[in-house]
Each structure stands twice: as structure tokens, then as C-alpha cells.
N, C-alpha and C positions, 0 to 999 in steps of 0.2 A: 504494500500500500504506500506508505510514506516512511521515511527514515525516522528513527528514534529521536534524532536531533531536531528534525522538522516538527515532529509531534510535540516535543517539549517546548520548542520555540513558539508554536501556535498557542499552546496552553499559557505560557508566560505572557505573551502579547495580548491575549484576550481575557485574562483574569478580570472578573468584575463586570464584564460586558455580556450582552445578550448572545444567543446562539447565532444570530445573523453575522456577528463578527467572525466566527469560525467559518461560516459559509463564504464570506468575502476573502479570508486568507486562503482558502482552498482553491480559489479561482486561479492562483498562480501555479498550482500543481496539476490542474485539470482544465483543459480547454473546452471540453464538451460538457453539456448539462448532465448527461448520464454518468460520466466519469466523476464529476464533482459530487453528484448525489450519492454515488457509491462510497466515495471517500468520506463524505459527511456522516453517513450512517455508520461506517467503520469507526470514525473518530468518536462519535457519540457512545458507541458500545465500549470502546477502549477507555474512554473517560469514566464511564460508569464502573467498569471493572477495576480501574485504578483508583476509584473513590475520589476522582477529581470533581465530579458533579454529583449532585443529589437531587432526585426527583421529589416533588412535593405535590400533594393533592389536598386542596382545601386548607392550606396552611400547615398540614401535617407532613413534616419532612421525614422521608424514609430513604435509607440507602437501598438502592435497588440494583440487582444484577440481572443482566439479560442472558438468556441461554444462547450460546453461540451455535 
């Protein structure tokens, strides 16, 4: 997908921002919409697995893991 260094760089640069910031950073790595969408979903899964992001529902924060 993308290198570990690129993954960590995107996380560092987008900390505190919305998910759209990740989408925008990925446009440098993928020129087509399909490729960027695939990278975006991969990035979200990886961030959930690494506990970088936490999903919340109705204000209830829960650490969630996706089945790969």
C-alpha cells in the first residue's frame, strides 16, 4: 500500500484534523479515484488497528477493531 514512513508522516501531519485531511494527503500517492479510495480504506483500518483513531457513537467512545 504505502510505506511505513509515509503512513507515519500522514498521521503526524493530520493529527487533530478531520478525515478529509487524510483523503487530501493520499491524492499525492494515488492519481485515480479508485486507487485513492482503496488507500483511504486501508489507512482507516490500519489507524484503527494501531489505536490511532477511535470511533464514537452518540458521544460514547469505543476503541474498535475491524476484521481484516
